[in-house]
C-alpha positions as CSV (number, residue, x, y, z in Angstrom):
1,M,35.8,-1.4,-7.1
2,L,33.4,0.4,-9.6
3,T,33.0,3.3,-7.2
4,E,36.7,3.7,-6.8
5,V,37.3,3.6,-10.5
6,I,34.5,6.3,-11.0
7,D,36.1,8.5,-8.4
8,W,39.6,8.1,-9.9
9,L,38.2,9.0,-13.4
10,K,36.4,12.1,-12.1
11,K,39.7,13.3,-10.6
12,N,42.1,12.2,-13.3
13,S,40.4,12.1,-16.7
14,A,39.3,15.0,-18.9
15,H,36.8,12.7,-20.7
16,Q,33.1,12.6,-19.9
17,I,32.0,9.4,-18.2
18,T,28.7,7.8,-18.4
19,L,27.3,5.4,-15.8
20,N,25.1,2.6,-17.1
21,V,22.9,0.7,-14.7
22,N,20.6,-2.1,-15.6
23,E,19.0,-5.1,-13.9
24,F,22.1,-7.2,-14.1
25,T,25.1,-5.0,-14.1
26,K,26.6,-1.5,-13.7
27,S,29.4,0.0,-15.8
28,V,31.2,3.2,-16.5
29,V,31.9,4.2,-20.1
30,I,34.1,6.7,-21.8
31,D,33.3,7.3,-25.5
32,I,35.7,9.3,-27.7
33,D,35.1,10.4,-31.2
34,N,37.8,12.7,-32.6
35,D,39.5,13.4,-36.0
36,S,41.6,10.3,-35.8
37,N,39.8,7.7,-33.6
38,L,36.6,6.2,-32.4
39,A,37.3,4.8,-28.9
40,R,35.5,3.3,-26.0
41,L,36.5,2.2,-22.5
42,V,34.0,0.2,-20.5
43,F,34.6,-0.9,-16.9
44,W,32.0,-3.3,-15.4
45,D,31.1,-4.0,-11.7
46,D,32.6,-7.5,-12.1
47,N,36.1,-5.8,-12.4
48,S,36.5,-6.5,-16.1
49,C,37.3,-3.8,-18.6
50,M,37.1,-3.5,-22.4
51,L,39.3,-1.2,-24.4
52,E,38.5,-0.4,-28.1
53,V,40.3,2.2,-30.2
54,M,39.7,2.3,-34.0
55,N,41.5,4.4,-36.5
56,I,38.9,6.3,-38.5
57,N,41.0,6.6,-41.7
58,T,41.9,2.9,-42.0
59,G,39.0,1.2,-40.1
60,E,41.5,-0.9,-38.2
61,Y,41.7,-1.5,-34.5
62,I,44.6,0.1,-32.7
63,L,43.5,-1.5,-29.5
64,N,40.9,-4.2,-28.8
65,E,41.4,-5.8,-25.5
66,R,39.5,-7.2,-22.5
67,H,41.1,-7.4,-19.1
68,E,40.2,-8.7,-15.6
69,L,41.5,-6.4,-13.0
70,S,42.4,-6.9,-9.4
71,D,42.5,-3.3,-8.0
72,V,42.4,0.3,-9.0
73,K,46.1,0.3,-9.6
74,D,45.5,-2.2,-12.4
75,F,42.8,0.1,-13.8
76,V,45.2,3.1,-13.7
77,N,47.7,1.1,-15.8
78,I,45.0,0.0,-18.3
79,Y,43.7,3.6,-18.5
80,A,47.2,4.8,-19.3
81,K,47.4,2.3,-22.2
82,F,44.1,3.5,-23.5
83,E,45.2,7.1,-23.4
84,R,48.5,6.3,-25.2
85,S,46.6,4.5,-28.0
86,L,44.7,7.7,-28.7
87,T,47.8,9.6,-29.9
């Protein structure tokens, strides 16, 4: 499913994505650093995903969740939640 998620992100996200590959796992990462938030979305090849969004002014998490996903539709819903938390 990692390849499908990468393809979906390339078509539907304006954020830069980074592919991390090591001996044990592969992941795709989106890092965001703007005036309001520090954020990271990581999707691993085991179909798990981590969402982290922190408010720069308060240092508090807006979003800090890990999910196990079944299909790309699940990822699309999680990605929408990530995007909403950035506003």
